[in-house]
C-alpha positions as CSV (number, residue, x, y, z in Angstrom):
1,M,-7.3,19.9,-7.4
2,E,-4.1,19.1,-9.1
3,L,-2.2,20.0,-5.8
4,L,-4.8,18.1,-3.3
5,K,-4.0,15.0,-5.7
6,N,-0.3,15.7,-5.9
7,V,-0.4,15.8,-1.9
8,L,-2.5,12.6,-1.6
9,V,0.2,10.8,-4.1
10,V,3.1,12.0,-1.8
11,L,1.0,10.7,1.3
12,H,0.3,7.4,-0.5
13,L,3.9,6.8,-1.3
14,I,5.1,7.5,2.0
15,G,2.3,4.8,3.4
16,W,3.8,2.2,1.1
17,A,7.6,3.2,2.1
18,I,6.7,2.8,5.8
19,V,5.3,-0.7,4.8
20,L,8.1,-1.7,2.9
21,G,11.0,-0.4,5.3
22,G,9.4,-1.6,8.5
23,T,8.8,-5.1,6.8
24,L,12.4,-5.5,5.6
25,V,13.9,-4.0,8.5
26,N,12.5,-6.7,10.6
27,L,13.2,-9.9,8.4
28,R,16.0,-11.3,11.0
29,T,14.0,-11.5,13.9
30,P,10.3,-11.6,12.2
31,R,7.8,-9.4,13.7
32,I,5.6,-6.6,12.4
33,A,6.9,-2.9,13.2
34,T,4.5,-0.8,14.9
35,G,4.2,1.8,12.2
36,V,3.6,-0.8,9.4
37,L,-0.2,-0.7,10.2
38,H,-0.3,2.8,9.9
39,G,1.7,2.9,6.8
40,A,-0.7,0.2,5.1
41,L,-3.8,1.9,6.1
42,T,-2.4,5.4,5.1
43,A,-1.5,3.9,1.5
44,L,-5.2,2.3,1.4
45,V,-7.3,5.4,2.3
46,T,-4.8,8.0,0.4
47,G,-5.3,5.5,-2.7
48,I,-9.1,5.4,-2.6
49,L,-8.9,9.5,-2.2
50,I,-6.8,9.8,-5.1
51,V,-9.2,7.9,-7.2
52,G,-12.1,10.1,-6.0
53,V,-10.2,13.2,-6.6
54,S,-9.1,12.0,-10.1
55,E,-13.0,11.1,-10.6
56,M,-14.3,14.5,-9.5
57,S,-11.5,16.3,-11.7
58,D,-11.9,17.6,-15.3
59,E,-9.0,15.5,-16.7
60,L,-9.1,14.2,-20.0
61,R,-8.0,10.7,-19.6
62,D,-10.2,8.6,-17.1
63,P,-8.5,6.3,-14.3
64,N,-7.9,3.0,-15.3
65,M,-10.5,0.8,-13.4
66,A,-8.8,-2.5,-14.0
67,K,-5.6,-1.3,-12.5
68,I,-7.2,0.4,-9.4
69,G,-8.9,-2.6,-8.8
70,V,-6.1,-5.1,-8.8
71,K,-4.2,-2.5,-6.8
72,L,-7.1,-2.1,-4.3
73,V,-6.9,-6.0,-3.7
74,I,-3.5,-6.2,-3.3
75,A,-3.6,-3.3,-0.6
76,L,-6.3,-5.0,1.1
77,V,-4.2,-8.5,1.0
78,V,-1.2,-6.6,2.5
79,T,-3.6,-4.7,5.3
80,A,-5.2,-8.0,6.2
81,L,-1.5,-9.7,6.1
82,V,-0.1,-7.1,8.8
83,V,-3.4,-7.0,10.9
84,V,-3.1,-11.0,11.2
85,G,0.7,-10.4,11.9
86,Q,0.2,-8.0,14.9
87,R,-2.8,-9.8,16.4
88,R,-0.9,-13.4,16.2
89,P,2.9,-12.2,16.4
90,E,3.6,-16.3,16.6
91,K,2.5,-16.7,12.9
92,V,5.1,-13.9,11.6
93,T,7.8,-15.7,9.8
94,T,10.2,-14.7,7.3
95,G,8.2,-15.8,4.5
96,F,5.2,-13.8,6.0
97,L,7.2,-10.8,6.1
98,G,8.4,-11.6,2.3
99,A,4.7,-11.8,1.2
100,I,3.9,-8.5,2.7
101,A,7.1,-7.0,1.0
102,G,6.7,-8.6,-2.4
103,L,3.1,-7.8,-2.4
104,T,4.0,-4.0,-1.5
105,A,6.8,-3.9,-4.4
106,L,4.4,-5.4,-6.7
107,N,1.7,-3.0,-6.0
108,V,4.2,0.0,-6.6
109,A,5.3,-1.8,-9.7
110,I,2.0,-1.9,-11.1
111,A,1.4,1.6,-10.2
112,V,4.4,2.3,-12.3
113,L,4.5,0.1,-15.3
114,W,1.0,-0.6,-15.9
115,R,-0.1,2.3,-18.6
């Protein structure tokens, strides 16, 4: 079970890396890169699976549901922004991409710093 959780964490981090990298690369010419949606969905789904695996395992500590709730809301907002940016490319500005990048960095920071 621990191996599965670790594989999911790696995929989760790769998903967020795709979102952050794809967003930062396109700041000069504001647009949503094609892989950003896939990265956001990968991070969202693997995050949910990580919580499920953690709940099923016999770990001594229970997952922090407040932290998970905050991270889920941020992930849903990032995913929604990416979907809107892909469907309405004329709305994508540097600020729009900055919001995606900032929320992605915030989500990673919450994962690391909230104990």
